[in-house]
ZAMARGU-4260 file (C-alpha; in steps of 0.2 Angstrom, whole numbers, plus 5000, padded with zeros to 4 digits):
<rodrens>
0) 5000/5000/5000 | 5009/5015/4994 | 5004/5034/4994 | 4994/5033/4978 | 4984/5019/4985
5) 4983/5027/5002 | 4976/5043/4995 | 4964/5034/4983 | 4954/5028/4998 | 4942/5041/4994
10) 4942/5041/4975 | 4924/5035/4976 | 4920/5053/4980 | 4930/5061/4966 | 4925/5069/4949
15) 4937/5061/4937 | 4937/5058/4918 | 4951/5048/4911 | 4951/5059/4895 | 4951/5075/4906
20) 4961/5072/4922 | 4955/5086/4933 | 4953/5076/4949 | 4944/5082/4965 | 4939/5073/4981
25) 4934/5077/4999 | 4941/5070/5014 | 4945/5074/5033 | 4958/5073/5046 | 4958/5062/5056
30) 4941/5054/5052 | 4947/5047/5035 | 4966/5048/5038 | 4975/5050/5054 | 4987/5059/5043
35) 4994/5060/5026 | 5013/5055/5026 | 5026/5066/5018 | 5026/5063/5000 | 5028/5071/4983
40) 5021/5069/4965 | 5022/5077/4948 | 5004/5085/4948 | 4998/5102/4954 | 4987/5100/4970
45) 4976/5113/4978 | 4971/5109/4996 | 4955/5119/5000 | 4951/5119/5018 | 4932/5118/5020
50) 4929/5116/5039 | 4940/5116/5055 | 4959/5118/5055 | 4975/5108/5054 | 4993/5108/5049
55) 5000/5106/5032 | 5019/5104/5029 | 5026/5109/5012 | 5044/5108/5008 | 5048/5105/5027
60) 5039/5122/5032 | 5024/5120/5043 | 5008/5130/5040 | 4993/5131/5052 | 4977/5132/5041
65) 4959/5135/5044 | 4943/5135/5035 | 4944/5145/5019 | 4963/5144/5017 | 4969/5137/5000
70) 4986/5128/4999 | 4995/5127/4983 | 5006/5112/4980 | 5017/5113/4965 | 5025/5098/4956
75) 5039/5090/4966 | 5035/5098/4982 | 5036/5088/4998 | 5020/5089/5008 | 5010/5081/5022
80) 4994/5084/5032 | 4990/5081/5050 | 4978/5086/5063 | 4980/5098/5078 | 4974/5091/5095
85) 4963/5078/5086 | 4952/5092/5079 | 4943/5088/5063 | 4948/5097/5047 | 4938/5094/5031
90) 4946/5098/5015 | 4945/5096/4996 | 4959/5090/4986 | 4960/5096/4968 | 4974/5088/4958
95) 4979/5089/4939 | 4994/5088/4929 | 5003/5104/4922 | 5001/5096/4904 | 4982/5100/4906
100) 4986/5118/4903 | 4999/5115/4889 | 4994/5116/4870 | 5002/5104/4858 | 5018/5111/4849
105) 5027/5127/4854 | 5016/5135/4868 | 5024/5152/4872 | 5012/5157/4885 | 5015/5140/4894
110) 5034/5142/4893 | 5035/5160/4898 | 5023/5161/4912 | 5017/5144/4918 | 5032/5133/4917
115) 5043/5144/4928 | 5029/5144/4941 | 5027/5125/4940 | 5046/5122/4941 | 5047/5132/4957
120) 5057/5147/4950 | 5044/5160/4956 | 5041/5164/4974 | 5022/5160/4974 | 5014/5159/4991
125) 5010/5142/4998 | 4995/5147/5008 | 4982/5159/5001 | 4972/5167/5014 | 4958/5180/5013
130) 4970/5194/5015 | 4980/5189/4999 | 4977/5200/4984 | 4974/5185/4973 | 4963/5175/4985
135) 4946/5181/4979 | 4950/5176/4961 | 4958/5159/4966 | 4944/5154/4977 | 4931/5160/4964
140) 4939/5150/4951 | 4940/5134/4961 | 4922/5136/4967 | 4916/5138/4949 | 4925/5122/4944
145) 4917/5113/4959 | 4900/5119/4952 | 4904/5113/4935 | 4910/5096/4941 | 4893/5094/4950
150) 4884/5092/4933 | 4897/5091/4919 | 4888/5102/4906 | 4893/5099/4888 | 4910/5106/4884
155) 4914/5107/4903 | 4933/5105/4900 | 4933/5122/4891 | 4926/5130/4907 | 4937/5121/4919
160) 4953/5125/4909 | 4947/5143/4907 | 4945/5145/4925 | 4962/5138/4929 | 4970/5150/4917
165) 4961/5165/4926 | 4967/5158/4942 | 4986/5157/4937 | 4985/5174/4929 | 4980/5181/4946
170) 4994/5172/4955 | 5006/5177/4941 | 5002/5195/4942 | 5001/5196/4961 | 5017/5186/4965
175) 5027/5179/4951 | 5039/5194/4949 | 5050/5187/4963 | 5062/5173/4961 | 5063/5159/4973
180) 5079/5157/4982 | 5088/5140/4979 | 5098/5136/4995 | 5084/5127/5004 | 5078/5118/4988
185) 5094/5109/4986 | 5092/5101/5003 | 5074/5096/4998 | 5080/5088/4981 | 5092/5077/4991
190) 5079/5071/5002 | 5066/5067/4988 | 5074/5051/4982 | 5074/5045/5000 | 5056/5050/5003
195) 5051/5041/4987 | 5061/5025/4991 | 5052/5024/5008 | 5035/5027/5000 | 5037/5013/4988
200) 5048/5000/4999 | 5043/5004/5017 | 5038/4985/5020 | 5056/4980/5015 | 5072/4980/5025
205) 5082/4996/5022 | 5098/5002/5029 | 5107/5019/5032 | 5120/5014/5019 | 5106/5012/5006
210) 5099/5029/5010 | 5116/5037/5010 | 5120/5030/4993 | 5103/5037/4986 | 5106/5054/4992
215) 5125/5054/4988 | 5132/5056/5006 | 5143/5045/5017 | 5133/5036/5031 | 5138/5048/5045
220) 5134/5064/5034 | 5118/5057/5029 | 5112/5054/5047 | 5117/5071/5052 | 5109/5079/5036
225) 5093/5069/5039 | 5091/5074/5057 | 5095/5092/5054 | 5083/5094/5039 | 5069/5083/5045
230) 5071/5085/5064 | 5071/5067/5067 | 5082/5052/5064 | 5079/5042/5048 | 5075/5026/5058
235) 5062/5036/5068 | 5055/5043/5052 | 5054/5026/5044 | 5045/5018/5059 | 5033/5033/5060
240) 5029/5031/5041 | 5026/5012/5043 | 5014/5015/5058 | 5004/5028/5048 | 5001/5015/5034
245) 4997/5002/5048 | 4984/5013/5055 | 4975/5013/5038 | 4977/4994/5036 | 4969/4991/5053
250) 4954/5001/5047 | 4953/4994/5030 | 4954/4976/5033 | 4951/4962/5046 | 4969/4956/5045
255) 4977/4951/5061 | 4988/4963/5070 | 5003/4951/5066 | 4998/4952/5048 | 4997/4971/5048
260) 5014/4972/5057 | 5022/4961/5045 | 5014/4970/5030 | 5022/4986/5035 | 5039/4980/5039
265) 5039/4975/5057 | 5046/4958/5061 | 5043/4959/5080 | 5025/4960/5086 | 5029/4966/5103
270) 5039/4980/5097 | 5026/4985/5084 | 5013/4985/5098 | 5024/4997/5109 | 5028/5008/5094
275) 5010/5009/5089 | 5004/5014/5106 | 5018/5027/5108 | 5012/5035/5091 | 4993/5034/5093
280) 4990/5032/5112 | 4982/5016/5109 | 4986/4998/5106 | 4982/4992/5088 | 4967/4982/5094
285) 4960/4997/5104 | 4963/5009/5089 | 4954/4997/5078 | 4939/4996/5090 | 4939/5015/5093
290) 4939/5020/5075
</rodrens>
């Protein structure tokens, strides 16, 4: 069960056409997911907060968000979502690939204005709040697209794409004259191969030596770099990720606790139970019953 599978738990709620991949779905923290672990993908994602409040981390920076806030995740940005004090946050995910806005052949508008934004060259804000100059336009365009996706009129892709162009025009004219600084981004790029490897192979044994090789460091340098950048050791991060996936498996299936522990990479049931209780405040069995 990797991140795409983890997030597709609510795809039954999405608005998706394989011929026009503008994908939206609703979910909540912690009722649907206890958290969405740190990950990245090649799509653009808007996280539109509908109710409550929570925490969203983007490229290792944490943002407290509340109802009405809109978070912009650009291709390749690391991000995760979790609750605050077990309060419920309901939000809408809006995900689409940048190619949705690119014409075939030479597209000067895309290359001059959108590609630099999508490749993180511009200092566009991560969280848009009501006080931001582009907020009203961005929110209005997303609301219009939600309305279109509620009944899919003939020619609806034209309207959705048109609203997206208006949205990014507002962002560009408000913020994209500033260049993004590159120092912090270099550290993030070194981490992404490690994060992706954990996402796809969390159930398998992995060593510091493997991760150091992936990121181009010596073992000692990797351990220092990971702890300094992530605020925790690699081993602690890996165990936390495995436990996050375990929490979902406990709710999605009737598999035994031992089977779940094995499926996420723990070969010692006693240790799994202790680690799970430390992270979630309940044993796996109690967590399954309570949720």
